[in-house]
N, C-alpha and C positions, 0 to 999 in steps of 0.2 A: 444928258444922253436922252434921245427920245427915241420910241418904237414904232412911232406912229398909230399905236391903236391907244383907245381913251378907253377911260375907266367905266365909263357905259358898256362900251363894244365888249368890254373883258367882262361884267358884272352879266352880261346876259349867260355869256357859258357856266359862270361858278361865282360865286359871290369871296372869292378869294382875291383879290386887288391888288394889283402891282405893279410896273410897268418895267423898272430896270433898277438894278441895286450896284451897277458895277463901280459908284462913285460916293457912295456913302461909308462914311467910315465910325468904326467906338464912339457912342457919347462918352464923354467926358476921359479919353485917353488919349494920355500926354505923349506927342508925338517922340519925344525927346528919348521917351521910354520904351518905342515901338520895336521887337522883335525885327533883325535882319537876316538876311537868307542864311549863313554858315550857323549861327546858335540855330535858327528854325527848321534846320537838314537834321542836325543831334537830338531836338527835340523831340520832331517825327521818330529818328532812328532807337529812342528809346521809348516810343510810346508804343512803337510794332515790336522792336528784338532788343538790342541792350547788349547786343553780341551774340555767338553759335553759344552759351550756356541754356541747356533743355533740350538739344537738336538731336544727343546721344542715342535716346530712343528710339529715333528713327530706323537706328542702324542694326540695333536689338533686334525692333521690330520685321524688320524686312531684309537686312544685310547692305552691304555697300551699294551697288548698283543701282537700288531702289530709289535708298534715301539721297545719293547724288544727283540721280534723276528728278525724284519727286522735287528737289530744294531749286533746280533749273524751270519746270515744267510747272509747277503749283502754282508759281507766282504770278504767270498769265491766266491760269485758270480763277484764281480768286485777287490778289494783291493786285496788279497792272489796271484792273476793273473797277476795284475798290479804291484806285488813288487817284483815277483819272476824275470816277466820281466825284472824290472829293475837293479835284482842282475846277469842275464846271462851278460845283453848286458854292463852293467854300470861295470863290470867286464872284458869282449874280448876291450873293449875299453874307458880304464880309462885317461881320458881327457877333458877337460873342454869344454862344446860344448855337452855333453849328447846325449839326442836324437835325434839334430839335427846330430849327426856324425851315428848315427843308419841308419838313413833314408837314408844319403847321399851314405854310402856303398851301401844300399839295390837299391836304386832306384834313384841315381845318386846326383850334387850338387843343381840340379834344386829344384828337390824336398825337397832335405835337406834344403834349404834355404827356402821354404814354410814352411813346420815347423819351423823350428826358428820366421819366423816371425808369426807365429799364437799363438803358445805359449809364445813368449816375450810378445807380447802382451794383449794375455790372460792375462799371471801374472802380467800386469803393470797393467792392469781394475782391475784386484783382489785387487794389494795390495795400489789401491788408495782409496779402503774402512777400513782401520784400522786406521789411523790418524783418519777419521770422528769418527768410532764408538768406539775409545777410547772416546772421547769428549762426547760422546753420553753417556755412562757409569759414566762419572765426572758430566754432569750438574745437576743434580739432587742436587749432594752437591753445585753446583758451577755453579748456573741457567745462568751469565754472557755468559758462553759456549755455548749456546743454539744457538746463532745466533749472525750478525751483524758483526761488527771488531772484536770484544774480538775473534771470532770464529774463522776468516780469520788468524790472527793474532796465534793464538793457533794451527794450521793447519801446518804453513807454520814453526813455530819454532819447533814443533814435528817431523815435515820432513826433517828437516835441523839436528835434536837431533841424529832423526834415522838412517838418512845417515851418518852423523861423523862416526856413530860405526861402519856401514861397512864399510869405507875407512878406516880405521882400523886397520882391520885385522880378517880373520876368527878364529882365535883364541878368539879375543874379542868378535867378535858374539858366539860362542860355547861357553863359560863361561855364556854369559846372556845366552843365551838359555838352559842351565840347569839350574841355580838360578829361573829367569822365568817359568822354566818349575816347581819344587817345587814349588810355591811357587802357582803356578796355583790349584796343583793338592791336594796338603794336607788341604785347607777347605772344599773338599767333601770328603776324609776320616773320617775329625772330623764330619762332617756331620751324616757319617754311623755310626757312633759309637754313636751321639746325639740318632738317629732314633731307633734305635735297639727295643726299649719297643714299639713303636710305630707303627712297620710295621705291614699291616694286607695282607698275602699271596694272600687270594681271588680276591684284588685289582690290582693285577699282570697279571690276569685273565679275566677280563671284557674286551669284543671286540662287534663289532657289524658293523658285513660287509655289510651293505644297507646303513650305514653312514659311508664312506670311501671316502677323497678328496685323490685320487691317484697319482692325481699331484702331489700335495704339500707332501706329503709321500715319492715320488721315488724321486724326487728333493734335499727333506732335507736328506735322506739316500746319495744320489748320492756323494753330494755335501760337503756332512761332511765327505767321506772317499774316494776323489780319490786326484790328485797328487803325488803321490808317485815317480812317475819318474822325480820330479824336482829335486830332489840331482844329481840324471846322472849326472847334468850340471856342480857341485864341484866334479866330481871322480879325475881330476888331484890335487886336493885338499889336497887331502885323504891319511893318512899315511895306506902303504899296501894295497891300495883298495880293491884287489881282495880277500883279508881275510875281511877286515874292513868293505866292503858293505854292503855284504850277510847278518854278520851276527848281525849288526847297522838296516836294515831294519825288520829281525825276532824280536828284542826287541823291535822296533818301533812298528808294526804290534800290538803285543801282547800290550803293553801300551796306544795304541788310543783305541784301541775295551775294555778294562776295563774300558779306561778312561771316554766311551762314556756310554758300557753296566753299570757298579754299580751308577753312580750320577742318571741315570732312574729308575734301582730298587730301589733305597733311595726314589727317589723321588714320583714314583707313587704307592710305598708302604705305605708308613708313611703319606702322605695326603689325604683326599677325594677326588674324582676324579670330575674337573670340567676341562670340555676340552676345555673351550675356555678361562681361563684361562692360558693354556701352550702357551706362546711367548716367543719371546726372553726377555730375560731376568727375567725368572721365577725362575729359582735355587734360584736368590738370597730371593725372597718373601719366598719359603720352605725353604733356610734356618733362615730367621726371623720368622717361626712359630716353626722352630723345635729348635733353638738354641737361638733366640735374635738377638737383632738389632745389636753384633759384630760380627757376624757370617754372618749377610748379607752385612754388611762393608768389613769382607777378601773377602767374593766372588765377590763383586761387582770388588774390587779394583783386583781379582787375572783376572778375565773379563778385564779389562783394561788394564793389564799386559800381557794379554796371547795373546791383540792384539797386542803388542811391539814386541814381542816374532815373530808373524807371516811375520810382517813385514820387522824383519832383516833378518827372515832364504826366505822368496821369494823375497827381493832386493839382496840380495847375489846370489842366484839361477838367476836373469833375467837377474844379470851384468856378475856374470862370464859366461854365456851363448852367450853373445857377445864379449865377449872377445877370447872362443872357436869357435869361428863365423869368429872372423878377423884372426886368427891363420891357420885354414883353407882358407882362402882366399877368403872367401862368402862378406865379409864385408872390410870398408876400413882398412890399416895396423892402424891406429891410437886408433882403438876403440882395440887392443890387448894392447896398454902401460899399464903397472903396476905402481902403485904409489911406493914410499920406502917402505908402508908396503905388498907390494904384492898382492895388488888389485885393480880390473881392474878398472881405475879411470875412460877412457871416459865414460864407462861401467853403472857404477854408478852414474855419472852424465845424463846419458841420460834417467836413469830409475827414476829417483827421478824427472826429467822435467816432464816425463809424468805421476808420480803420482800428481804433482804439477797440472797441466792443468784439468786432472781428477777428484780430488777433488771436483771441482765446481758444478759436473753435477749431477742429479737426474740418480740415479745409477739402480732403478728395472730393465727396462728394457736392459741397457748393462750390468750388470750383467749376466743376459738371455746373449746379445751374447757374452760373454767371455765365457761361458757356450758351446756353440754354436761350436767356435772356439776351442775349448779343446778339444772338442768330436772330429772333423773333422782330428787333431793332435795326438789324440790317435788311431786312424782308418789306420793310416799313420805307428803308431809306430808300431803296429799289421802285418801289412803286412809286412815291414822291418824284424820282429822277424821269422816270419815263412819263409819269402824268403832266406834270411841268412840259416838258419834250411837248406831246402832243400837244395840250392846249396852249400852248405860246411858243411855239416853233422859231417866230420873228423876233421875239424879245432878243434885246442886245445880252447876250455873256461874253464878260472878258477873256474867259479861257472858255473854248467848245471845243466839247470831242470830236473827231473831225468824222460821224457816220451821223446817218438822217434818224430820225424816230424809230424805222424796221432794225435799224444796225444797234441803236441805244435800248431796243427790245431782245435784240441775238446777245449783245454785250454780257445782259442783267442773268442768262437762263445759265450759263455755266456755275455762276457762283450761288444760283440758288438752288440747282441739283444736288449741290456741294452743301448747302445748308439741309437739306431735308435729310442727307445721307446720313449728317452729323446728328441731327434733332431723331433720328429712327435710332440711332447707336445708344441714343442714352435709355438709362434705367428708369424701371416705374418711379421710385421712388425720388430720383432727381427730376423729372417731367411734374409731378405733383408738386413739390418742395416750388419752382420755377413758377407753373401756372397761379399759386396759392401766391407767389410776389406779383402778378401782372394782374389778378382779381385788386389785391391790396391799389394799386395804381389806375383800376379802371373806378373803384369807389374814390378815391382819395380826391381827383379832379371835381366829382361833383360838390364833395363836402368843402374846397375849399371854393368853390362860389360861391356857396351860403355865406359863409363865412364872410366873403367879398360882399355881398349882397347885406347883409346885415349891419357890416361895416366892422366889426370886430378887430380885424386886422385890417390895415393900411396895402391895399394895392396899387399899381398906377403903372400906367404904360408909357415910356421914355418918348416924350416928342419930337428926339432927333433921327428917330427910327423911322421908316415909310411902313401907311400901314397897313398888312396884309389881310385883314379883313373885316374894314371897315365900311358899308356901303356905300360912304359919300366920297371916298381916296379917288382925287383927282387926278394923282400921278406926280411926275415932278417937271 
C-alpha cells in the first residue's frame, strides 16, 4: 500500500515516521492460531461488559427511567466514539501493543510508555477483582469461601487455573469466551419470556429528579460501558484484522447494549420498585420472584462464570500489551518471549503476579484509582487519534470513521467532558494515589532507558515492525 508521502516529507512535519500499517501482521504469530470474528466478539463483550451484573446500582441511583435512558443514550456519548476510534486505529496499527503504539506514533515513545504503564496498571487492578467476585457469588452456597484460609486457597487456585487457560492460547480463550457468553446471556432470555405476563410499562416511567445520586449513576454507566480499546492490544493475533476488528466491534456493541438494556427492562417492568434493593446481585432475586429457585441459581452461576470470562479476556489484553511494548523496545526483550502456544509467557506471569498481589487489598478506593488512570490513558488516546488525523489525513486507513478532521475533534469532545466530570468527582485520596502511580511511570521510563544504555538488560525492536520514530525510515 502506498500513500504518496515520502519519509522526508513526513519527517519535516514530525519525527514520527510511518506510511501505512494496513497489511502489517504481528511478528511470529501463527495464522492457524489467530482469532476469528465470533470469538473476537465475545472477547470484546467480556473486556467491556460480561453481562448485566453490576448495572443494578443505576436503578438505585436514579430510578427506572433514567437507568433505561442512560443505557440507551450513554453508549452514543462514550462507547460508540471509543469503539470507532479503536476500529480505525486498530486497523491502522494491527499489532500487539494497540493503544501504546497509537500514542507512541503521535506523541513519541516516552508518552507511549506512559500510556502502556497506566493502562496495564489499570487493567491488572481491574482483573484482581474477578476471582474475588467469583467467590462472592459462590459463598452463599459454600459459606467456607467467605473468608480465611479456604478463601485464600480458592483465590490462588482460581487465578492459577484461569492463568493457565491464557497460557494455552487465544484460541482456547476465545472458545471459552463464546461458551461463557452464551451461558451468561441465556438465563436473561428465559427470564424475559417468563416475565411477559407480569410486565407493567408504567413502571418504566418512574423518575424523581430530586432524588438522584448523580455520582453513583454516572460511575455505574461509565464503568459498565468502557474498555472498548482493550481489544486493540490483541490486534496482531486477529485473523485479517482490517476487516475482522471493525466487524467484531460493531456486533459486540449491539450485544453489550442489549445485554444491559433488556434485563433492566425486564427487572424494572416485572417487579414493584424498591430502589434500595437494587444493588449488586439483585437480578438473582428478581429471577427467583419470576421463575423460582432454579432460575436464581442459573443467574448466580452465570454471574460467577461471567467473572471468569472477564478475567481471561482482560489478562489476554494485559499480557499481549506487554509483549507488544517489548517488540517496540519499550520493555526488556524477555517480555517478548512467547510460549510454544504462541502466548506471551512473561507478560502472563507479570499480569498474574499483579492480580495475586492486589487480590488481598480493599478495593473501593483502589478501583477508583484504577478508573482515574484509565481516564488519563483515554485522554492520550484521543489526542493521538486527532493528531494523526491532522498530520496525515491522506494516509491509507483500512477502516476510517466517515468524518473529517473537524468531525474527529468534535467526536472526542463529549467523552472528554465526561472524563473531566468523572475525574472531578474523585476524592482527594484517590487523586493522590493515582498521581503517585503516574509519577512512577514518568520516572520508570528514563530508568529503563538508562538500563538499556548500560546494557544491563537486553532491549530490542522487532525488525518486522515498521519504525515509528527512526529518522531514516523509508516507508514500505
